Backbone as JSON, one array per atom type, in Angstrom:
{
  "sequence": "MNQLDIIGKVNGFLVEEFEVDPSTITPEANLKETLDLDSLDYIDLVVVIENNLGFKVKPEDFVGINTFQDFYNYVFTRIQSKQPA",
  "N": [[0.86, -1.18, 0.0], [0.69, 2.09, -1.0], [1.58, 5.53, -0.17], [-0.42, 7.31, -1.14], [-2.64, 5.59, -1.39], [-3.02, 4.99, 1.29], [-3.64, 7.53, 2.33], [-6.08, 8.01, 1.02], [-7.64, 5.9, 2.08], [-7.54, 6.48, 4.86], [-8.69, 9.09, 4.89], [-11.23, 8.42, 3.97], [-12.36, 6.78, 6.06], [-12.25, 8.62, 8.14], [-13.93, 10.72, 7.31], [-16.36, 9.35, 7.21], [-16.64, 8.32, 9.88], [-16.33, 10.58, 11.58], [-17.94, 12.42, 10.45], [-17.25, 14.69, 8.8], [-16.72, 17.31, 6.41], [-15.26, 16.34, 3.43], [-13.62, 18.17, 2.08], [-12.44, 19.68, 4.04], [-10.37, 18.26, 4.99], [-7.15, 18.46, 4.7], [-3.62, 18.19, 4.02], [-2.22, 20.09, 5.61], [-4.05, 20.88, 7.5], [-5.26, 21.15, 10.87], [-5.52, 18.32, 12.81], [-6.95, 17.77, 15.23], [-8.63, 20.05, 15.5], [-10.04, 20.08, 13.04], [-11.42, 17.63, 13.05], [-12.78, 18.03, 15.33], [-12.02, 16.97, 17.87], [-12.34, 15.61, 21.11], [-11.3, 14.3, 24.31], [-12.63, 11.81, 24.49], [-13.25, 11.37, 21.82], [-10.74, 10.83, 20.79], [-10.35, 8.25, 21.69], [-12.28, 6.94, 20.18], [-11.12, 7.42, 17.69], [-8.77, 5.91, 17.89], [-9.85, 3.31, 18.03], [-11.1, 3.18, 15.52], [-8.86, 3.37, 13.84], [-7.49, 1.01, 14.57], [-9.39, -0.92, 13.8], [-9.67, -0.44, 11.03], [-7.1, -0.36, 9.95], [-5.53, -2.28, 11.13], [-3.53, -2.27, 13.16], [-2.26, -1.8, 16.49], [-2.71, 1.04, 18.59], [-1.12, 3.33, 20.71], [-1.8, 5.71, 23.3], [0.31, 7.55, 23.6], [1.34, 7.62, 21.07], [0.13, 9.67, 19.73], [1.37, 11.99, 20.46], [2.86, 14.76, 19.19], [1.52, 14.58, 16.79], [-0.04, 16.71, 14.87], [-1.06, 17.79, 12.46], [-2.92, 16.65, 9.56], [-1.06, 15.64, 7.77], [1.01, 14.85, 9.49], [-0.35, 12.78, 10.74], [-0.87, 11.05, 8.55], [1.78, 10.37, 7.93], [2.51, 9.0, 10.26], [0.7, 6.79, 10.17], [1.51, 5.62, 7.73], [4.19, 4.92, 8.32], [3.75, 3.07, 10.4], [2.31, 1.06, 9.02], [4.17, 0.32, 7.09], [6.14, -0.77, 8.76], [4.96, -3.11, 9.52], [4.99, -4.71, 7.3], [6.78, -7.24, 5.55], [10.17, -6.91, 4.51]],
  "CA": [[0.0, 0.0, 0.0], [1.52, 3.29, -1.06], [1.1, 6.64, 0.66], [-1.69, 7.83, -1.66], [-3.68, 4.63, -1.0], [-3.23, 5.16, 2.73], [-4.34, 8.8, 2.52], [-7.46, 7.79, 0.58], [-8.33, 5.05, 3.04], [-7.66, 7.23, 6.11], [-9.69, 10.14, 4.71], [-12.53, 7.78, 3.84], [-12.95, 6.41, 7.33], [-12.41, 9.81, 8.98], [-15.14, 11.41, 6.86], [-17.51, 8.55, 7.63], [-16.74, 8.19, 11.33], [-16.43, 11.87, 12.28], [-18.92, 13.22, 9.73], [-16.68, 15.98, 8.39], [-16.68, 17.59, 4.98], [-13.95, 15.9, 2.91], [-12.79, 19.3, 1.63], [-11.73, 20.26, 5.19], [-9.22, 17.4, 5.3], [-6.0, 18.77, 3.86], [-2.41, 17.8, 4.76], [-1.78, 21.09, 6.59], [-5.12, 21.16, 8.46], [-5.07, 20.63, 12.22], [-6.31, 17.1, 13.0], [-7.86, 17.91, 16.37], [-9.64, 21.08, 15.22], [-10.87, 19.7, 11.9], [-12.31, 16.55, 13.45], [-13.42, 18.47, 16.57], [-11.73, 15.87, 18.78], [-12.12, 15.75, 22.54], [-10.59, 13.12, 24.8], [-13.39, 10.61, 24.13], [-13.12, 11.18, 20.38], [-9.45, 10.19, 20.54], [-10.57, 6.82, 21.9], [-12.97, 6.5, 18.96], [-10.14, 7.45, 16.61], [-7.89, 4.75, 18.08], [-10.63, 2.12, 17.66], [-11.28, 3.23, 14.07], [-7.57, 3.04, 13.24], [-7.22, -0.4, 14.79], [-10.33, -1.72, 12.99], [-9.49, -0.23, 9.59], [-5.73, -0.49, 9.49], [-4.98, -3.51, 11.65], [-2.44, -2.19, 14.13], [-2.6, -1.22, 17.78], [-2.27, 2.42, 18.79], [-0.99, 3.74, 22.11], [-2.07, 7.15, 23.42], [1.52, 8.36, 23.4], [1.62, 7.72, 19.64], [-0.43, 10.92, 19.22], [2.24, 13.11, 20.81], [3.54, 15.26, 18.0], [0.65, 14.55, 15.62], [-0.86, 17.93, 14.87], [-1.74, 17.96, 11.18], [-3.25, 15.41, 8.85], [0.18, 15.09, 7.21], [1.65, 14.12, 10.6], [-1.13, 11.55, 10.93], [-0.59, 10.18, 7.41], [3.15, 9.86, 8.09], [2.45, 8.01, 11.35], [0.03, 5.59, 9.67], [2.37, 5.03, 6.71], [5.32, 4.3, 9.02], [3.26, 1.87, 11.11], [1.96, 0.03, 8.03], [5.44, -0.15, 6.51], [6.87, -1.58, 9.74], [4.29, -4.41, 9.62], [5.21, -5.47, 6.07], [8.14, -7.78, 5.4], [11.01, -6.16, 3.55]],
  "C": [[0.9, 1.23, 0.0], [0.87, 4.43, -0.27], [-0.22, 7.22, 0.16], [-2.86, 6.91, -1.32], [-4.04, 4.82, 0.47], [-4.02, 6.44, 3.0], [-5.81, 8.66, 2.13], [-8.25, 6.97, 1.59], [-8.58, 5.79, 4.36], [-8.74, 8.31, 5.97], [-11.09, 9.56, 4.63], [-13.14, 7.43, 5.19], [-13.08, 7.6, 8.29], [-13.68, 10.58, 8.61], [-16.38, 10.66, 7.35], [-17.7, 8.56, 9.15], [-17.0, 9.52, 12.03], [-17.34, 12.87, 11.56], [-18.41, 14.64, 9.42], [-16.72, 16.09, 6.87], [-15.3, 17.19, 4.45], [-13.04, 17.06, 2.49], [-12.04, 19.95, 2.79], [-10.49, 19.46, 5.56], [-8.13, 17.67, 4.28], [-4.74, 18.45, 4.68], [-2.02, 18.79, 5.85], [-2.84, 21.42, 7.65], [-4.82, 20.5, 9.81], [-6.05, 19.47, 12.45], [-7.37, 17.28, 14.08], [-8.98, 18.91, 16.07], [-10.58, 20.66, 14.1], [-11.87, 18.61, 12.27], [-13.07, 16.87, 14.73], [-13.27, 17.39, 17.65], [-11.65, 16.33, 20.24], [-11.49, 14.45, 23.01], [-11.32, 11.82, 24.46], [-13.3, 10.31, 22.64], [-11.78, 10.54, 20.02], [-9.56, 8.68, 20.72], [-11.27, 6.24, 20.67], [-11.99, 6.43, 17.79], [-9.21, 6.25, 16.69], [-8.61, 3.48, 17.63], [-10.8, 2.05, 16.14], [-9.98, 2.85, 13.36], [-7.31, 1.55, 13.36], [-8.12, -1.28, 13.93], [-10.06, -1.62, 11.49], [-8.09, -0.52, 9.09], [-4.96, -1.67, 10.1], [-3.74, -3.39, 12.52], [-2.91, -1.49, 15.39], [-1.99, 0.17, 17.91], [-2.21, 2.69, 20.28], [-1.24, 5.25, 22.19], [-0.84, 8.02, 23.16], [1.91, 8.48, 21.93], [1.12, 9.05, 19.06], [0.38, 12.15, 19.61], [2.99, 13.53, 19.54], [2.71, 15.18, 16.73], [-0.29, 15.74, 15.72], [-1.68, 18.07, 13.6], [-2.11, 16.6, 10.58], [-1.99, 14.81, 8.24], [0.96, 14.33, 8.28], [0.97, 12.77, 10.79], [-0.87, 10.57, 9.8], [0.8, 9.56, 7.55], [3.21, 8.78, 9.17], [1.86, 6.7, 10.84], [0.92, 4.88, 8.65], [3.55, 4.29, 7.35], [4.89, 3.02, 9.73], [2.92, 0.75, 10.14], [3.23, -0.54, 7.42], [6.19, -1.07, 7.46], [6.24, -2.96, 9.92], [4.6, -5.3, 8.43], [6.63, -6.01, 6.0], [8.9, -7.03, 4.31], [11.19, -6.92, 2.26]]
}
């Protein structure tokens, strides 16, 4: 899965789960503000990631994730680390 595939998949489940306008999801947009995340929403986000992408997420993984690009990079790195070289 390449980075564009990952971005498409991530945006798809974020739009569906958090009911946001797809046009508001841009690489430089703030993840928390765009999705209107509170502490409970982060739990929902973790569950959605685990269900859709197949890896476990720890709360500390979100430290330093501010924009959608940060989030895409995190997901891409995690998916790449699961795949054999």
